[in-house]
TORKOL-4160 file (C-alpha; in steps of 0.2 Angstrom, whole numbers, padded with zeros to 4 digits, m for minus):
180
<pt num="1" X="m0311" Y="0358" Z="0104"/>
<pt num="2" X="m0318" Y="0343" Z="0096"/>
<pt num="3" X="m0306" Y="0345" Z="0081"/>
<pt num="4" X="m0291" Y="0347" Z="0093"/>
<pt num="5" X="m0296" Y="0331" Z="0102"/>
<pt num="6" X="m0297" Y="0321" Z="0086"/>
<pt num="7" X="m0280" Y="0328" Z="0080"/>
<pt num="8" X="m0272" Y="0324" Z="0097"/>
<pt num="9" X="m0280" Y="0306" Z="0096"/>
<pt num="10" X="m0274" Y="0304" Z="0078"/>
<pt num="11" X="m0256" Y="0308" Z="0083"/>
<pt num="12" X="m0257" Y="0297" Z="0099"/>
<pt num="13" X="m0265" Y="0283" Z="0087"/>
<pt num="14" X="m0250" Y="0284" Z="0075"/>
<pt num="15" X="m0237" Y="0284" Z="0088"/>
<pt num="16" X="m0245" Y="0270" Z="0099"/>
<pt num="17" X="m0247" Y="0260" Z="0083"/>
<pt num="18" X="m0229" Y="0262" Z="0079"/>
<pt num="19" X="m0224" Y="0257" Z="0097"/>
<pt num="20" X="m0236" Y="0242" Z="0096"/>
<pt num="21" X="m0230" Y="0236" Z="0079"/>
<pt num="22" X="m0212" Y="0239" Z="0084"/>
<pt num="23" X="m0208" Y="0252" Z="0071"/>
<pt num="24" X="m0202" Y="0262" Z="0086"/>
<pt num="25" X="m0190" Y="0253" Z="0098"/>
<pt num="26" X="m0198" Y="0245" Z="0112"/>
<pt num="27" X="m0186" Y="0251" Z="0125"/>
<pt num="28" X="m0185" Y="0269" Z="0118"/>
<pt num="29" X="m0191" Y="0283" Z="0130"/>
<pt num="30" X="m0206" Y="0286" Z="0118"/>
<pt num="31" X="m0211" Y="0268" Z="0119"/>
<pt num="32" X="m0209" Y="0268" Z="0138"/>
<pt num="33" X="m0220" Y="0283" Z="0140"/>
<pt num="34" X="m0234" Y="0276" Z="0129"/>
<pt num="35" X="m0234" Y="0259" Z="0138"/>
<pt num="36" X="m0234" Y="0269" Z="0155"/>
<pt num="37" X="m0246" Y="0283" Z="0151"/>
<pt num="38" X="m0256" Y="0280" Z="0135"/>
<pt num="39" X="m0259" Y="0261" Z="0135"/>
<pt num="40" X="m0268" Y="0261" Z="0152"/>
<pt num="41" X="m0280" Y="0274" Z="0144"/>
<pt num="42" X="m0283" Y="0263" Z="0129"/>
<pt num="43" X="m0285" Y="0247" Z="0139"/>
<pt num="44" X="m0304" Y="0247" Z="0139"/>
<pt num="45" X="m0304" Y="0250" Z="0120"/>
<pt num="46" X="m0291" Y="0236" Z="0118"/>
<pt num="47" X="m0302" Y="0224" Z="0128"/>
<pt num="48" X="m0317" Y="0227" Z="0117"/>
<pt num="49" X="m0306" Y="0225" Z="0101"/>
<pt num="50" X="m0299" Y="0209" Z="0107"/>
<pt num="51" X="m0316" Y="0203" Z="0112"/>
<pt num="52" X="m0323" Y="0207" Z="0095"/>
<pt num="53" X="m0309" Y="0197" Z="0087"/>
<pt num="54" X="m0297" Y="0211" Z="0082"/>
<pt num="55" X="m0279" Y="0214" Z="0085"/>
<pt num="56" X="m0273" Y="0224" Z="0100"/>
<pt num="57" X="m0262" Y="0235" Z="0089"/>
<pt num="58" X="m0278" Y="0242" Z="0081"/>
<pt num="59" X="m0285" Y="0249" Z="0098"/>
<pt num="60" X="m0278" Y="0266" Z="0095"/>
<pt num="61" X="m0287" Y="0267" Z="0078"/>
<pt num="62" X="m0303" Y="0261" Z="0085"/>
<pt num="63" X="m0302" Y="0275" Z="0099"/>
<pt num="64" X="m0299" Y="0288" Z="0086"/>
<pt num="65" X="m0315" Y="0281" Z="0076"/>
<pt num="66" X="m0324" Y="0282" Z="0093"/>
<pt num="67" X="m0319" Y="0300" Z="0096"/>
<pt num="68" X="m0324" Y="0305" Z="0078"/>
<pt num="69" X="m0341" Y="0297" Z="0080"/>
<pt num="70" X="m0344" Y="0305" Z="0097"/>
<pt num="71" X="m0339" Y="0322" Z="0089"/>
<pt num="72" X="m0351" Y="0320" Z="0075"/>
<pt num="73" X="m0365" Y="0314" Z="0086"/>
<pt num="74" X="m0362" Y="0329" Z="0098"/>
<pt num="75" X="m0362" Y="0341" Z="0084"/>
<pt num="76" X="m0378" Y="0334" Z="0077"/>
<pt num="77" X="m0386" Y="0335" Z="0094"/>
<pt num="78" X="m0380" Y="0353" Z="0097"/>
<pt num="79" X="m0387" Y="0358" Z="0079"/>
<pt num="80" X="m0403" Y="0349" Z="0083"/>
<pt num="81" X="m0405" Y="0358" Z="0100"/>
<pt num="82" X="m0401" Y="0375" Z="0092"/>
<pt num="83" X="m0414" Y="0371" Z="0078"/>
<pt num="84" X="m0427" Y="0366" Z="0091"/>
<pt num="85" X="m0424" Y="0383" Z="0101"/>
<pt num="86" X="m0426" Y="0393" Z="0085"/>
<pt num="87" X="m0442" Y="0384" Z="0080"/>
<pt num="88" X="m0449" Y="0387" Z="0098"/>
<pt num="89" X="m0444" Y="0406" Z="0096"/>
<pt num="90" X="m0453" Y="0407" Z="0079"/>
<pt num="91" X="m0468" Y="0397" Z="0085"/>
<pt num="92" X="m0471" Y="0407" Z="0101"/>
<pt num="93" X="m0468" Y="0424" Z="0091"/>
<pt num="94" X="m0482" Y="0419" Z="0079"/>
<pt num="95" X="m0495" Y="0418" Z="0093"/>
<pt num="96" X="m0507" Y="0403" Z="0094"/>
<pt num="97" X="m0506" Y="0400" Z="0076"/>
<pt num="98" X="m0488" Y="0399" Z="0076"/>
<pt num="99" X="m0488" Y="0387" Z="0091"/>
<pt num="100" X="m0501" Y="0376" Z="0081"/>
<pt num="101" X="m0489" Y="0376" Z="0066"/>
<pt num="102" X="m0475" Y="0371" Z="0077"/>
<pt num="103" X="m0484" Y="0357" Z="0084"/>
<pt num="104" X="m0489" Y="0350" Z="0067"/>
<pt num="105" X="m0471" Y="0352" Z="0061"/>
<pt num="106" X="m0465" Y="0342" Z="0076"/>
<pt num="107" X="m0478" Y="0329" Z="0074"/>
<pt num="108" X="m0473" Y="0325" Z="0056"/>
<pt num="109" X="m0454" Y="0326" Z="0061"/>
<pt num="110" X="m0456" Y="0313" Z="0075"/>
<pt num="111" X="m0466" Y="0302" Z="0063"/>
<pt num="112" X="m0452" Y="0303" Z="0050"/>
<pt num="113" X="m0439" Y="0300" Z="0063"/>
<pt num="114" X="m0449" Y="0285" Z="0069"/>
<pt num="115" X="m0449" Y="0278" Z="0052"/>
<pt num="116" X="m0430" Y="0280" Z="0049"/>
<pt num="117" X="m0426" Y="0272" Z="0066"/>
<pt num="118" X="m0437" Y="0258" Z="0062"/>
<pt num="119" X="m0429" Y="0255" Z="0045"/>
<pt num="120" X="m0411" Y="0257" Z="0052"/>
<pt num="121" X="m0416" Y="0245" Z="0066"/>
<pt num="122" X="m0422" Y="0232" Z="0053"/>
<pt num="123" X="m0404" Y="0232" Z="0046"/>
<pt num="124" X="m0396" Y="0228" Z="0063"/>
<pt num="125" X="m0399" Y="0213" Z="0075"/>
<pt num="126" X="m0410" Y="0223" Z="0086"/>
<pt num="127" X="m0426" Y="0217" Z="0093"/>
<pt num="128" X="m0441" Y="0227" Z="0089"/>
<pt num="129" X="m0446" Y="0225" Z="0107"/>
<pt num="130" X="m0430" Y="0233" Z="0113"/>
<pt num="131" X="m0435" Y="0248" Z="0124"/>
<pt num="132" X="m0424" Y="0259" Z="0112"/>
<pt num="133" X="m0433" Y="0254" Z="0097"/>
<pt num="134" X="m0451" Y="0250" Z="0102"/>
<pt num="135" X="m0457" Y="0268" Z="0102"/>
<pt num="136" X="m0453" Y="0269" Z="0083"/>
<pt num="137" X="m0463" Y="0253" Z="0079"/>
<pt num="138" X="m0478" Y="0260" Z="0090"/>
<pt num="139" X="m0478" Y="0276" Z="0081"/>
<pt num="140" X="m0475" Y="0270" Z="0063"/>
<pt num="141" X="m0485" Y="0254" Z="0063"/>
<pt num="142" X="m0502" Y="0263" Z="0061"/>
<pt num="143" X="m0495" Y="0272" Z="0046"/>
<pt num="144" X="m0487" Y="0256" Z="0038"/>
<pt num="145" X="m0500" Y="0243" Z="0041"/>
<pt num="146" X="m0513" Y="0250" Z="0029"/>
<pt num="147" X="m0500" Y="0253" Z="0016"/>
<pt num="148" X="m0494" Y="0235" Z="0017"/>
<pt num="149" X="m0512" Y="0229" Z="0013"/>
<pt num="150" X="m0511" Y="0239" Z="m0003"/>
<pt num="151" X="m0493" Y="0239" Z="m0008"/>
<pt num="152" X="m0485" Y="0222" Z="m0010"/>
<pt num="153" X="m0466" Y="0219" Z="m0006"/>
<pt num="154" X="m0454" Y="0220" Z="m0020"/>
<pt num="155" X="m0443" Y="0205" Z="m0020"/>
<pt num="156" X="m0444" Y="0203" Z="m0001"/>
<pt num="157" X="m0441" Y="0222" Z="0001"/>
<pt num="158" X="m0454" Y="0232" Z="0010"/>
<pt num="159" X="m0457" Y="0248" Z="0001"/>
<pt num="160" X="m0470" Y="0255" Z="0013"/>
<pt num="161" X="m0458" Y="0264" Z="0024"/>
<pt num="162" X="m0451" Y="0274" Z="0009"/>
<pt num="163" X="m0469" Y="0278" Z="0003"/>
<pt num="164" X="m0475" Y="0283" Z="0020"/>
<pt num="165" X="m0460" Y="0294" Z="0022"/>
<pt num="166" X="m0463" Y="0304" Z="0006"/>
<pt num="167" X="m0482" Y="0303" Z="0009"/>
<pt num="168" X="m0479" Y="0312" Z="0026"/>
<pt num="169" X="m0469" Y="0325" Z="0017"/>
<pt num="170" X="m0484" Y="0328" Z="0005"/>
<pt num="171" X="m0497" Y="0328" Z="0019"/>
<pt num="172" X="m0487" Y="0340" Z="0030"/>
<pt num="173" X="m0485" Y="0352" Z="0015"/>
<pt num="174" X="m0504" Y="0352" Z="0013"/>
<pt num="175" X="m0507" Y="0354" Z="0032"/>
<pt num="176" X="m0495" Y="0368" Z="0034"/>
<pt num="177" X="m0502" Y="0377" Z="0018"/>
<pt num="178" X="m0519" Y="0375" Z="0026"/>
<pt num="179" X="m0514" Y="0382" Z="0042"/>
<pt num="180" X="m0506" Y="0398" Z="0035"/>
């Protein structure tokens, strides 16, 4: 379904781009159809493209990119939920020890995700106090602060998130082995 939507949007993007750049005659039936039916659907995308300084003729391509990104995120989310359900089933079938191992696994996973979100947020113009990002700083700072006292930055690059990420993996392996 997602692939067919992306393919349909790719065909629409090509034809709409050809109409907008006058590679297809502006008074042809195809051009009239696209101006009447497709362009109103692409209008919100076109407004954002223009607001960002882009060309209106590129709106179909940005819509295609948006559909591809939404598809990738949706597939990743579905994979995450399926993995989560499988983990719960395995944890519950393992009795109290299985549930404890599952909670340990989830704790380390959330800490790793917090570190990744924090690193990616540092590359973007996002405030660490944003409600979308603040949780990652709250969870990762107790891990990173002691490491920063020991590990100096390397040419203004903070290596502590990388070291903490790998240290969490090693610590998780020890804890999981101990819980067996």
